[in-house]
VOGU-3710 file (C-alpha; in Angstrom, 3 decimals, decimal comma):
1> maetiivetd> 20,166/-38,126/-6,868  19,081/-34,454/-5,819  19,984/-32,096/-8,077  21,174/-28,441/-7,518  18,778/-25,721/-8,877  20,154/-22,177/-9,036  17,943/-19,730/-8,601  18,726/-15,698/-8,773  16,527/-12,595/-7,550  16,955/-9,298/-6,609
11> iavigggaag> 14,946/-9,941/-3,173  15,044/-12,983/-1,910  11,822/-13,344/0,982  12,139/-15,979/3,488  9,053/-16,634/4,579  5,592/-16,179/2,895  3,609/-15,226/6,287  2,057/-12,086/7,340  5,558/-10,141/7,079  6,867/-12,000/3,798
21> cyaamtarrq> 4,200/-12,108/1,838  3,770/-7,916/2,560  7,167/-7,262/2,248  7,306/-8,664/-1,935  4,167/-6,715/-2,385  5,390/-3,577/-1,380  8,768/-4,420/-3,131  6,782/-4,930/-6,301  4,525/-2,040/-6,376  7,426/-0,019/-5,926
31> apeldvliie> 9,983/-1,750/-8,174  8,087/-3,688/-10,703  11,383/-3,866/-12,447  13,194/-6,019/-9,716  12,648/-9,666/-9,560  11,236/-10,625/-6,047  10,843/-14,127/-4,747  8,932/-15,828/-1,902  10,486/-19,401/0,146  7,897/-20,590/1,490
41> kahvdrsgcl> 7,903/-23,779/3,435  4,404/-24,717/3,448  2,174/-23,352/0,986  1,948/-19,304/1,110  -2,127/-19,536/0,364  -2,051/-20,844/4,410  1,188/-20,807/5,705  2,272/-18,766/9,522  0,321/-17,575/12,069  -2,414/-16,523/10,268
51> aggmnainay> -3,237/-19,829/8,411  -6,372/-20,300/10,581  -7,463/-16,587/9,972  -7,741/-13,753/12,731  -10,905/-12,132/14,454  -9,008/-8,859/15,139  -6,265/-6,202/14,497  -4,677/-5,778/17,938  -2,359/-3,185/16,936  -4,355/-0,251/15,183
61> inpgetvdsf> -4,471/3,839/16,160  -8,236/4,145/17,132  -9,885/7,850/17,011  -8,311/9,146/20,729  -5,034/7,585/20,217  -1,948/8,243/18,294  1,473/7,100/17,569  2,747/9,116/20,801  -0,161/7,149/23,199  1,177/4,050/21,356
71> veyvrfdamg> 4,655/4,197/21,732  4,108/4,783/25,609  1,039/1,858/26,061  3,491/-0,367/24,274  6,738/1,079/27,185  3,772/0,211/29,619  3,281/-3,280/28,769  6,721/-4,390/27,658  7,444/-3,003/31,058  10,358/-0,217/30,325
81> ilredlvrtq> 12,374/-1,966/27,690  11,901/-1,302/23,759  13,418/0,058/21,232  11,400/3,272/20,651  12,554/4,014/16,784  10,988/0,608/16,210  8,025/0,907/17,685  7,039/4,563/16,362  7,865/4,114/12,703  5,758/0,673/12,818
91> aallnevvrd> 3,344/2,759/14,446  2,893/5,263/12,201  2,067/2,909/9,059  -0,588/0,726/11,463  -3,562/2,347/10,080  -2,610/2,664/6,783  -1,608/-1,062/6,367  -5,168/-1,805/7,598  -6,467/0,009/4,921  -4,468/-1,752/2,776
101> leqlglpvvk> -5,940/-5,105/3,747  -9,093/-3,636/3,215  -8,983/-2,192/-0,540  -7,593/-6,015/-0,876  -10,886/-7,494/0,231  -10,347/-8,023/3,808  -13,830/-7,532/5,731  -13,284/-5,007/8,392  -16,670/-4,964/11,093  -18,189/-1,322/10,965
111> dasgqyaprg> -19,717/0,372/13,775  -23,200/2,528/12,730  -21,538/5,803/11,927  -19,525/3,494/8,778  -16,047/3,618/11,357  -13,984/0,651/12,083  -15,528/-0,964/15,325  -12,724/-0,682/17,712  -12,014/-3,695/20,449  -10,782/-1,599/23,184
121> rwnikihges> -7,609/0,696/22,995  -5,605/-0,568/20,473  -8,137/-3,168/18,709  -10,523/-3,415/15,626  -12,717/-6,337/14,700  -12,669/-8,258/11,789  -13,592/-11,217/9,910  -10,145/-12,403/8,955  -10,531/-16,142/8,487  -9,295/-15,924/4,987
131> lkpllatavr> -6,918/-13,362/5,843  -3,932/-15,601/4,308  -5,341/-16,471/0,536  -6,262/-12,570/0,916  -2,329/-11,741/0,909  -1,039/-14,476/-1,034  -3,250/-13,133/-3,893  -2,280/-10,211/-3,634  1,505/-11,514/-4,274  0,426/-13,474/-6,997
141> nlgarilnrv> -0,981/-10,344/-8,592  1,895/-8,660/-8,630  4,012/-10,601/-9,605  6,317/-11,918/-7,359  7,542/-15,761/-7,358  7,242/-18,211/-5,132  8,824/-21,271/-4,225  6,216/-23,455/-2,090  7,501/-26,239/-0,131  11,291/-25,083/-0,315
151> vvtnllvqdg> 12,986/-25,530/3,491  15,507/-22,888/3,590  18,570/-24,225/5,910  20,951/-21,767/5,986  22,111/-18,506/5,047  24,898/-17,870/2,079  27,420/-15,731/3,416  30,616/-14,516/2,612  33,609/-12,033/3,990  30,563/-10,812/6,193
161> rvsgcvgfgl> 28,066/-9,872/3,262  24,424/-12,121/2,927  24,484/-13,800/-0,444  21,060/-15,646/-0,269  20,545/-19,055/1,673  19,941/-22,345/0,741  17,441/-25,486/1,420  15,547/-28,177/-0,033  12,470/-29,207/-2,375  10,433/-31,150/0,223
171> rdgnfyvira> 8,389/-32,540/-2,733  11,271/-32,957/-5,359  14,328/-33,295/-3,022  16,064/-30,990/-4,899  18,991/-28,753/-3,538  17,875/-24,575/-4,134  20,687/-21,919/-3,847  18,999/-19,030/-3,866  21,475/-16,058/-4,919  19,673/-12,854/-4,109
181> sktivatgga> 21,055/-8,979/-3,900  19,355/-8,343/-0,652  17,232/-11,077/1,331  14,425/-10,441/4,005  14,081/-13,267/6,664  10,259/-13,521/8,021  9,966/-16,607/9,176  8,666/-15,964/12,294  8,970/-16,840/16,122  9,719/-20,431/17,409
191> sglyrpnneg> 7,522/-22,736/19,160  8,295/-26,094/20,204  11,008/-25,533/22,363  9,264/-26,707/25,652  7,021/-29,205/26,380  3,672/-28,149/25,538  0,498/-28,343/26,924  -1,007/-31,092/25,661  1,145/-34,490/25,016  1,023/-36,982/22,920
201> earhkmwysp> -0,918/-36,876/19,936  -2,345/-33,542/20,930  1,258/-31,871/21,123  0,553/-29,434/18,356  -2,677/-28,008/20,179  -0,669/-24,903/20,785  -1,236/-21,270/20,871  1,890/-20,215/18,080  2,163/-21,745/15,005  4,012/-25,129/15,548
211> fntgagyaig> 5,326/-24,566/12,132  7,209/-21,598/13,572  10,338/-23,745/14,749  12,654/-20,770/14,751  14,158/-21,358/11,573  14,855/-17,600/11,407  16,682/-17,064/14,392  18,689/-20,285/13,779  19,870/-19,309/10,408  20,942/-15,839/11,535
221> iragaemtsf> 22,494/-16,761/14,982  24,944/-19,398/13,233  25,964/-16,618/10,843  26,821/-14,393/13,281  24,203/-11,733/13,268  23,601/-9,819/16,478  20,440/-10,974/18,052  18,067/-9,154/21,098  15,758/-9,965/23,888  15,559/-13,861/23,766
231> ehrfialrtk> 14,752/-13,713/27,914  11,718/-11,347/27,164  9,851/-15,126/26,260  5,912/-15,301/25,774  3,696/-17,337/27,331  -0,007/-16,983/26,192  -2,746/-17,170/28,684  -5,200/-19,138/27,028  -8,490/-21,150/27,082  -7,170/-24,624/28,498
241> etiaptgtla> -7,738/-27,455/26,358  -7,963/-25,724/22,926  -5,672/-22,883/23,732  -8,033/-20,127/22,402  -7,190/-16,450/22,614  -8,885/-14,818/26,042  -8,180/-11,469/24,633  -11,525/-12,270/22,617  -13,183/-13,069/25,830  -12,001/-10,267/27,946
251> lgfgapqvna> -11,919/-7,141/24,783  -14,274/-8,361/22,673  -16,880/-9,689/25,661  -16,123/-8,059/28,652  -15,238/-11,244/30,603  -13,310/-10,791/33,841  -10,508/-13,471/35,211  -11,579/-15,017/38,463  -10,345/-17,906/40,672  -12,273/-20,840/42,185
261> lgeefmkkrw> -13,807/-18,404/45,125  -15,691/-16,181/42,239  -13,129/-13,180/43,051  -11,957/-10,708/40,455  -8,571/-11,040/41,614  -7,014/-8,909/39,336  -9,245/-5,767/40,793  -8,773/-7,222/44,525  -5,377/-7,963/44,193  -3,401/-6,190/41,492
271> shvggegapt> -5,044/-2,793/41,330  -1,671/-1,455/42,161  -0,378/-2,326/38,177  -3,258/-1,755/36,831  -5,787/-4,559/37,479  -7,325/-5,794/34,261  -4,937/-3,147/32,352  -1,963/-4,661/34,157  1,082/-5,145/31,966  0,827/-8,419/29,925
281> pirlyaplke> 2,987/-10,527/31,758  1,204/-9,813/34,945  -2,285/-11,102/33,340  -0,156/-14,407/33,585  1,339/-14,403/36,685  -1,303/-13,028/38,259  -3,402/-16,407/37,592  -0,580/-18,549/38,484  0,069/-16,772/42,025  -3,866/-17,283/42,102
291> maegrgpcym> -3,041/-21,252/41,797  -0,458/-21,458/43,656  -2,059/-20,025/46,740  -5,105/-22,228/46,778  -6,943/-20,182/44,789  -7,280/-22,172/41,824  -8,199/-22,733/38,923  -9,098/-19,723/37,581  -11,304/-19,133/34,773  -12,824/-16,221/32,079
301> dtrhlspdrv> -16,234/-15,362/33,612  -18,386/-15,190/30,885  -21,967/-15,853/32,890  -23,374/-12,304/32,595  -23,776/-13,261/28,445  -27,101/-13,237/26,692  -27,726/-16,044/24,685  -27,288/-13,283/21,422  -24,129/-12,344/22,837  -22,812/-16,159/23,202
311> kalkeayldm> -23,665/-16,278/19,725  -21,670/-13,608/18,655  -18,579/-14,974/20,605  -19,034/-18,218/18,936  -19,114/-16,323/15,520  -16,109/-14,401/16,975  -13,676/-17,549/17,312  -15,265/-19,501/13,939  -12,749/-16,669/12,462  -9,758/-18,102/14,286
321> ypntvqywaa> -10,225/-20,608/16,702  -12,836/-22,925/15,187  -12,198/-25,648/17,667  -13,158/-24,034/20,812  -16,829/-23,992/19,237  -16,706/-27,792/18,663  -15,144/-28,673/21,734  -17,954/-26,620/23,951  -20,194/-28,300/22,082  -18,733/-31,851/22,593
331> ndidpsrdpi> -18,280/-31,304/26,204  -21,595/-29,433/26,721  -20,250/-26,103/27,762  -22,212/-23,186/27,285  -20,445/-19,799/28,075  -23,633/-18,271/29,368  -23,781/-20,832/32,297  -20,249/-22,229/32,116  -16,846/-19,539/33,007  -14,060/-20,763/30,893
341> eicgtepylv> -11,189/-22,267/32,182  -7,730/-20,468/31,630  -4,412/-21,379/31,736  -0,494/-20,550/30,276  1,224/-22,553/27,612  4,348/-22,918/27,291  7,026/-20,338/26,330  7,675/-19,054/22,801  9,819/-16,527/21,221  7,868/-14,133/19,383
351> gghcqagywi> 9,427/-10,764/18,347  5,435/-9,673/17,374  3,785/-10,486/21,012  7,286/-9,738/22,749  10,817/-8,575/21,080  13,199/-11,681/20,720  14,875/-11,136/17,358  17,375/-9,597/15,459  19,173/-7,212/16,494  17,587/-4,223/13,366
361> dadrkttlen> 18,170/-0,579/13,280  15,265/1,486/12,150  15,421/0,450/8,234  15,124/-3,300/9,619  18,885/-4,051/8,551  20,352/-6,478/10,863  24,375/-6,153/11,540  25,066/-8,320/8,695  24,954/-6,798/5,267  21,960/-7,270/2,922
371> lfaagdvagg> 20,222/-8,742/5,397  17,059/-7,649/6,537  14,609/-8,906/9,571  10,828/-8,401/9,068  7,620/-9,370/11,592  8,238/-12,035/14,759  11,791/-12,611/13,884  12,674/-9,191/14,444  13,643/-7,783/17,575  13,308/-4,541/19,847
381> apykfvsgcf> 9,315/-3,591/19,159  6,832/-5,925/20,921  2,942/-5,213/20,344  3,311/-6,034/16,968  0,905/-8,905/16,241  -0,006/-9,016/12,623  -0,628/-5,087/11,533  3,081/-4,632/12,877  4,268/-7,301/11,154  2,594/-6,028/7,514
391> aegriasesa> 4,297/-2,911/8,452  7,933/-3,898/9,302  7,144/-6,300/6,094  6,737/-2,864/4,631  9,914/-0,550/5,616  12,119/-3,849/5,098  11,022/-3,945/1,881  11,431/-0,302/0,962  14,645/-0,352/2,445  16,143/-3,348/0,327
401> vreireegrr> 14,856/-1,279/-2,815  16,010/1,450/-2,143  19,794/0,405/-1,363  19,466/-1,867/-4,862  18,686/1,086/-6,637  21,758/2,860/-4,802  24,127/0,347/-4,930  22,406/-1,552/-8,676  21,543/-5,307/-8,901  24,382/-6,928/-8,011
411> rpdvspeeid> 24,525/-10,161/-6,428  27,321/-11,072/-3,969  29,503/-14,159/-5,171  28,812/-17,418/-3,796  31,882/-19,397/-2,690  31,213/-23,559/-4,137  33,059/-24,683/-1,146  30,135/-23,144/1,086  27,266/-24,290/-1,103  29,448/-27,847/-0,960
421> rerkrtfspl> 29,360/-27,834/3,136  26,126/-26,873/2,912  24,791/-29,042/0,386  26,714/-32,152/2,408  25,248/-30,809/5,822  21,593/-31,099/4,288  21,268/-34,263/3,089  23,609/-36,566/5,172  21,407/-37,155/7,523  19,036/-39,395/4,942
431> esggklspga> 22,647/-41,636/4,761  24,069/-41,408/7,936  22,780/-44,598/9,556  22,238/-42,887/12,831  19,864/-44,570/15,092  18,341/-41,068/16,876  15,095/-39,749/14,944  13,618/-36,132/15,381  10,914/-37,063/17,311  13,477/-37,734/19,821
441> veerlqkimd> 15,415/-35,500/20,312  12,763/-33,256/19,870  11,169/-34,748/23,480  14,985/-34,604/24,696  14,925/-30,821/23,953  11,843/-30,215/25,234  12,048/-32,261/28,651  15,011/-30,458/29,302  13,778/-26,420/28,936  10,339/-27,761/30,788
451> eyaggirtqy> 12,538/-28,626/33,627  15,765/-26,561/33,880  14,655/-23,379/31,780  11,173/-21,970/33,278  8,441/-24,436/31,744  4,993/-25,321/32,253  6,653/-28,188/35,577  8,056/-25,295/37,497  5,560/-22,627/36,587  7,540/-20,809/34,764
461> amnetslqva> 10,197/-19,898/37,331  13,890/-20,683/37,326  17,735/-19,861/38,977  20,873/-19,811/38,309  21,732/-23,565/38,620  18,972/-24,456/36,688  19,569/-22,455/34,078  23,401/-23,922/34,115  22,167/-27,037/33,857  20,069/-26,278/31,116
471> rkkleemtrd> 23,412/-24,965/29,262  25,260/-27,894/30,476  22,608/-30,430/29,104  22,318/-28,835/25,532  25,704/-28,506/25,217  25,839/-32,732/25,754  22,882/-32,784/22,773  25,202/-31,364/20,295  27,357/-33,840/20,558  25,060/-36,634/19,491
481> lpglaagdmh> 23,283/-34,445/17,016  25,483/-36,443/14,271  23,225/-39,417/14,868  20,461/-38,182/13,973  18,993/-39,840/10,831  16,124/-39,054/8,634  14,347/-41,653/6,369  12,478/-39,070/4,341  11,962/-35,760/2,986  9,571/-35,007/5,500
491> elmnlhevld> 11,725/-36,938/7,990  14,449/-34,508/6,798  12,150/-31,297/7,108  11,652/-32,316/11,213  15,226/-33,076/11,682  16,448/-29,522/10,251  13,826/-27,906/12,549  15,065/-30,042/15,572  18,559/-28,637/14,940  17,150/-25,063/14,451
501> ridvarvlva> 15,325/-25,272/17,643  18,220/-26,437/19,484  20,409/-23,619/18,504  17,920/-21,105/19,613  17,194/-23,103/22,600  21,211/-22,354/23,818  20,613/-18,965/22,965  17,949/-18,166/24,685  19,363/-19,847/27,954  22,406/-17,445/27,447
511> hliarketrw> 20,260/-14,924/27,822  18,199/-16,598/30,791  21,415/-16,244/32,397  22,836/-13,442/31,981  19,761/-11,189/32,859  20,302/-11,135/36,864  16,754/-9,719/37,515  12,818/-10,282/37,093  11,858/-8,179/34,604  8,743/-9,845/33,152
521> pgfqtrldyp> 7,389/-11,704/35,842  5,990/-14,865/34,708  7,431/-14,647/31,553  11,063/-14,156/33,100  10,730/-14,952/36,836  14,245/-15,881/38,274  14,085/-16,995/41,747  17,506/-15,915/43,045  16,850/-12,216/41,691  13,326/-11,629/42,561
531> etreewnlfv> 13,110/-7,780/41,566  13,735/-5,685/38,674  16,787/-3,702/38,743  16,901/0,072/37,500  20,402/-0,835/36,761  18,928/-3,862/34,165  17,371/-0,994/32,005  19,150/-2,546/28,698  19,040/-4,677/26,299  20,488/-8,020/26,262
541> nsasdpdtge> 21,775/-9,035/23,079  23,926/-11,756/21,914  26,472/-12,760/19,013  27,548/-15,964/18,035  30,675/-17,180/16,463  30,058/-19,062/13,009  32,987/-21,144/13,744  33,100/-21,927/16,918  29,350/-21,535/17,880  30,540/-20,037/21,156
551> irivlrplds> 28,073/-17,459/22,268  29,011/-13,641/23,557  26,903/-11,617/25,623  26,071/-7,955/24,522  24,539/-5,273/27,016  23,234/-2,421/25,457  21,968/0,583/26,541  18,168/1,415/25,884  19,395/4,070/23,675  22,555/2,825/21,830
561> fsdsvsepte> 20,878/1,349/18,618  24,849/1,678/16,637  26,885/-1,199/16,073  28,798/-0,446/19,041  29,635/-2,676/21,833  28,287/-1,752/25,125  30,006/-3,819/28,563  30,799/-6,895/26,733  30,101/-10,332/28,908  31,510/-13,333/27,378
571> vafgnsy> 29,105/-16,979/27,766  31,470/-19,896/26,626  28,491/-22,183/25,371  30,120/-24,898/23,271  29,482/-25,454/19,455  26,605/-25,729/17,497  26,017/-28,566/15,140
//
């Protein structure tokens, strides 16, 4: 019989990745009198997107650039949709948090003059294989507490005020009730919504962390928090088979995109939008067009590299994607002889590359009292990458500390009825006698999204009819969910990950239906609305009813950061489980 463990803290940080660790570090540095607790479903030493390391910091203000030029570049890359206040406040901290990481032990590559070695306008080179252990060590040294292997299943909310969260221990099987004055969600974005490039035993060979399953979004959706920009999906252009970053090839080693005819098609057919410097969605959309028109496959052309540069390229991948070097060796691939084939991944929701996430103010506070969001789970501010997630973790933590000092260290009441309800929802699949396995439901979800909501099978394109089919099929799925069963704690975690992704998928489809234009070709291609339309220079937001699961779409102008509703439109989208 699982025990109920009550844990009290001043600041609860859900998720021990980049943003979560930096939030905890900031709180302990600025307010050592406060108790800070990280709740992490894996182990903080090697969890989240940084688990395998990084070879570059992709958001940094290099010499010759400014915060203003960074904001304007992000506006260009996001094709006009962004929260300037959020981008500007995190940009102001990018260089400071990177210097802090270097002081913690992160090896940053220097040039001959001793300055950080740039990689393009906004990147600097690092040796970041050990980045996550460095962060975890700093968190522990500063005295933050860590609950490893505890899966958060929902927020605790009473009268519109968040009072913490609940979850279960993956190893001990206990039910955890975390009572907190302030809660920061930093769980990362969502993978696994769509059928992946690789199937079967290789299905988790993907770009985004397969363990980031949208839990941070889902707990906010179920609590009624306002969300933004889910339709701004991220589809990564990556090396085929190993799904490794192409930015390493393009920015670090000067490899252009070429088609099967050897043409540099970005320069030849896309010079009007910047060629190789085109917005990120276009750099995916262009090779899709080449392949659709019979000029594929497409490649990153590395044949200009010398043996020494090939060695340097392999070293760069060893900092974050070592399997790429192994794959080349096993398949006799020599980048100086063989161009590297590229492909698009399945779509993800990532608030750091695009901007799907919580609707927040400049303090990173959500529309729910006592709740903050940082990193990939926070919306409205694309092009954060790792350093922007650190900056947002700092901003959210500083805001939470400031509120505690203004209000006192009081903790909102927690309803015993809510705790009992959540305990039952969490553990009932272990005793349900149901026949549906998490794996079967995951496959069904991914098939629906892939075929009807713009997955790989349809070259990421969609229309009103297909999206309405997706909406209907997802609604039908929710009726079967009481039949889900789990045989052990690990399977119970998989089950809750599937439930989270279904709630996220429902909101994503509602957003895709709502935006009647093609704003980000490739990322969000509407075949029935193929043009970008000026009247859609706005945010598509949503809020779900905590009791019924009905999703309400809210359209907000770009300069509206208040809680006021602008031109609301309702989308009835069934009940959530």
